[in-house]
N, C-alpha and C positions, 0 to 999 in steps of 0.2 A: 505494499499500501503506500501511498505518496503521502509520507506523515508531515511533509513541509505544507503540502495541500490543506492538510487535515487541521492542522494547526493555526494556519491563516484562516481558514474558515470558521475556525472555535473562535480566534479574535475576533475575526467580524462579527459573527454572532453576538457576542457579549458586549460589544461596544454599540452595536445598533439597537439590540434590545435596551439596555440601561438609556439610553437617548429616547427609545420609542415610549416608554413609560414616563419618562418626565414631560414628553409632548401629549402623550394619550391620555392620561390622567386628566389634565383640565379641560382637554377638548373635549371628552367622552363627557365630562359633567356638564359642560356647556350646552353639547347637544342633547343632553337627556332633561335638563331643567330649563332651558332656555324656551322663551313664548316668542321668538321672533318668527314670524309666519315663512321667512324665506329661508328658514335654516336645513330645510332638504336640500337646497343646493350645495350646503357644505357637506351635507351627508353625502351626497352623489359624489362629491369632490373626492371625499375620503375613500369612499368604497371604489373608487373607479379602478383603482390596479387590479380588484377582482376580476374584471372583464377585459380590461385592455391586455393587449398581447404584448409579452415582457419585451419584446423587440422594439414595440413601438415607443414603451415608456423609457426605455433605453436611448432611442435614436433621440429623443428630445432632450433628455437629460445630457447627453452628449454633445448636442447643440448650445444648451444652455451653458456648459461649462467649458465650451472650445476655447480656443485660443482668440478668436474674433468676438466672442460674448463678453459683456462687462464684468460678468462674474470670472470669467477665465482671465481676462488681463488683469481684474483686481488682485487674484491669487498669485499669477504671475510676479507682479510687482511687489507682493507682499513676501512670498517665500523663495523667488529666482526660477520657478520652474513651473510648466502648466499641470492644469489640475486633471485634465484626461488622463486615462490610463493610470490612476495612481491608487494607492488604497484608501486615499480621502475619498475618492470620486466613489469607491465601492461603498464607503458607508453613507455617502449622501445618496445614491440609487436603491441601496436597500433599505434606506428609511422611507422612501416614498413608497417605494413596490410593498413593504410590510405594513406599513401604516396601519389598514384596516384590520389586521389580524391583530393589532394591540388595543385599536380603538372599540371595536364591536364587542368583545368579551367583557370590558369593564364599563360600556354604555348599558350593557345588557343586566349586569349587576347593579349597577346605579338605578335601572330603572325598576328593578325589584324589590327596592327598598319603599317600607313602608312610610310614606310620606307625614304620616301624623307625629312620626318622630322627629322629623324635620321640623314642621311647625311648633311643637311642644320646645323643641331649644330655641326657636325664635322667640316664642313667647315668654321663655325664661331670662331672655335678654344677650344670650351668647350671640357672638359674632358669626357672620357666614364661615370665615376659617376655622373657629372654635368647633360651629356644627360639621362641618366638614372632615375636619382632622379629627373629631371625638367619635362621631355617629356614621356620617357617609361611608369615609375611607375604611373603618375597621371592619364594617358590617358588609364590605363589597370586596372584600380582600382575595376570595376566592377567585373573581371576576380580574383582580388586577394580576393575580398570580398565573391564569390561564393566557392572560394578553400578553404577559412576559414569555412564556415559555413558547406558546405559537409563534410570536415574532421572532425568538430565536431558532425554531425548528424552521422556520419559514426561509430565513436568511440561509442556513446552512444549505438547504437544497437549492437555493437559486442557480440559474443557469442565464438566461437569455438576457435579464437586463446587465449583470456582470460581465458577460461576455461582451457586449455593446460599449459599456462604458470603461471597463478596465481591461479588455484584451486578455492577452493569455501570458503573462510576463511570471515565469517561476521564481516563488520566494515574494511576488509583490502582488500581483492580480490573480493566479491561478489559484482558485479554490478547487473544494473537492470534487463539485459536479463535473467543471471544465475537466479535469484530473481523470474523470472516469470518460469523459467523452474522448479525450486524448488517447486513454488506453485501447479503448475499443477502436479507434481509428487507426493504431498503431499494431492492431490484431493480438494485443496482451489480455486475451480474454480471461483468465486465471485471475491477474491483476484487477481487472475492472470488477470482476464478479465479487472477490473478496471486498472491494470498496462499496460497491453496490450493496451489499449483503449488510454491511456494517452501517449503511443509510438504511438499509429497509428496517431494522431491527430498531435502530435509534428511531426512526418515524412511529413506530408502533408503541414505543415504550412512551413517546412524546403524548401520541394520542390519548394512551390509556391514563396518564398522569391526569391529563386536561378532563376527560369524561369522568375521571375519580375525583378533581374536584368540585365539577359543574352539578354531580347528581346527587341529589337528596335522598336516599333510599330512607330515612327516617321521617320523611315529611308527612307519609301517609298514617304511621303510627300516631303522630303528633295530634294531626287533626281528629 
């Protein structure tokens, strides 16, 4: 197995999952509790990567960070090198591509909260932040964990987006999914099978964890 690609993918997934939780928690809270009639537009924008082909998203991200774009020129002036085909580009593209996998479980957890608890907290004079940190977030922790796990796993398995934005540079942008593709292309079926099998087991374990966190087998007994 290509341990360099596996290590790179794990590093990418940890960074992306951590950043996504910081972004997804307030965004999911706003989506759940906002009364703005046009919020469906934001929901559609967040969910767009679920239906958009990865190569399309990768293409537009590549245009946005290219050397001729404002973002690309700013990055080059700041760091001395371009942003495209770098690890940082993979992080940016992965955040956009995995955003719905972090936001949706958290928003679903927020939506299941008993609103009377939030109203009671406001009646007792608690600030919005105190209500969120003491009531909303602790009671929604299953959704937060599920969002983090799903975004981590989704980043591990990305292919089209990372290939478009990062290319295939060993030790820099070659992730484990691209490594499997390379092994198949070079007829190294045993190596490809070993890596693919590891990803298959990993994906199953992740889904089992998510379902274990989100199901509540005791709810029928409590009722």
